C-alpha positions as CSV (number, residue, x, y, z in Angstrom):
1,M,-24.4,0.7,47.5
2,G,-24.1,-3.2,48.6
3,I,-22.0,-6.3,46.7
4,C,-23.5,-8.3,44.9
5,V,-23.1,-12.0,46.0
6,R,-23.5,-13.3,42.7
7,T,-20.2,-11.6,41.4
8,L,-18.3,-12.3,44.2
9,R,-19.4,-16.9,43.5
10,E,-18.4,-16.4,40.1
11,Q,-14.8,-14.5,40.7
12,F,-14.0,-17.2,43.2
13,F,-15.6,-20.1,41.1
14,L,-13.2,-18.4,37.9
15,Q,-10.5,-18.3,40.0
16,S,-10.4,-21.6,41.5
17,I,-10.6,-23.1,38.1
18,P,-6.8,-24.3,37.3
19,M,-6.2,-22.4,33.5
20,I,-4.3,-24.6,31.2
21,I,-1.9,-23.0,29.6
22,T,-0.4,-24.2,25.9
23,V,3.1,-24.3,25.8
24,M,4.1,-24.9,22.0
25,K,7.3,-25.2,20.2
26,N,8.7,-24.0,16.7
27,E,11.4,-23.7,15.1
28,F,12.0,-21.6,11.7
29,Q,15.1,-21.3,9.5
30,V,16.3,-17.7,9.5
31,T,19.3,-16.5,7.6
32,G,21.4,-13.4,7.6
33,M,22.7,-14.3,10.9
34,S,26.1,-14.6,11.4
35,C,27.7,-13.9,15.1
36,G,26.9,-14.0,18.7
37,G,24.8,-11.0,18.4
38,C,23.0,-11.7,15.5
39,E,21.9,-14.2,17.8
40,L,21.1,-11.8,20.9
41,L,19.2,-9.1,18.6
42,V,16.7,-12.6,17.6
43,R,16.6,-14.0,20.9
44,E,15.9,-10.2,22.7
45,A,13.9,-9.5,20.4
46,L,11.4,-12.5,20.4
47,E,11.4,-12.9,24.7
48,E,9.8,-9.0,24.3
49,L,6.4,-10.4,22.9
50,D,4.2,-11.4,25.2
51,G,3.3,-15.2,25.5
52,V,7.2,-15.9,24.4
53,S,8.3,-18.1,27.5
54,A,12.0,-18.6,25.4
55,A,13.7,-18.5,22.7
56,Q,17.2,-19.6,21.0
57,A,19.5,-18.8,18.1
58,S,22.2,-20.4,16.8
59,H,24.3,-18.3,14.0
60,Q,25.6,-21.3,13.1
61,S,22.5,-23.9,11.8
62,G,20.4,-21.0,11.0
63,V,17.9,-22.1,13.1
64,V,15.5,-19.7,16.2
65,S,13.3,-21.8,18.6
66,V,10.4,-20.4,20.1
67,E,8.6,-21.8,23.1
68,Y,5.3,-19.6,23.3
69,D,1.7,-19.6,24.1
70,P,-0.6,-19.5,20.9
71,Q,-3.4,-17.9,22.8
72,R,-1.5,-14.9,23.4
73,V,1.0,-14.3,20.2
74,S,1.3,-16.0,16.5
75,V,3.1,-17.8,14.4
76,A,3.5,-14.4,12.2
77,D,3.7,-12.2,15.5
78,L,7.0,-14.5,15.9
79,K,8.2,-13.8,12.2
80,T,7.4,-10.6,12.2
81,A,10.0,-10.2,15.2
82,I,12.8,-11.8,13.7
83,E,12.4,-10.3,10.4
84,A,12.4,-6.4,12.4
85,E,15.9,-7.1,13.2
86,G,16.7,-7.9,9.3
87,F,16.5,-11.4,9.4
88,K,15.1,-13.2,6.8
89,V,12.4,-16.0,8.2
90,T,12.7,-18.6,5.2
91,A,10.9,-21.4,7.2
């Protein structure tokens, strides 16, 4: 069984192309967070998602900020992760 030269050339070519990674930042208004523990729950739930690079939550302002790759995770996935922890995304 031989190695296909064309396949090797294609693999080298694809490896030499720089990957373009888009990082989006989104902010959500979230109700129901009342302490630092709530912030931690939200942050950890978001950071577990494939494609999320950073997450911050503030119970004082009710804002959750997320940096993510939209090719790997959707806004709906982000909202679902927050709401699965018992909080409500209002905007």
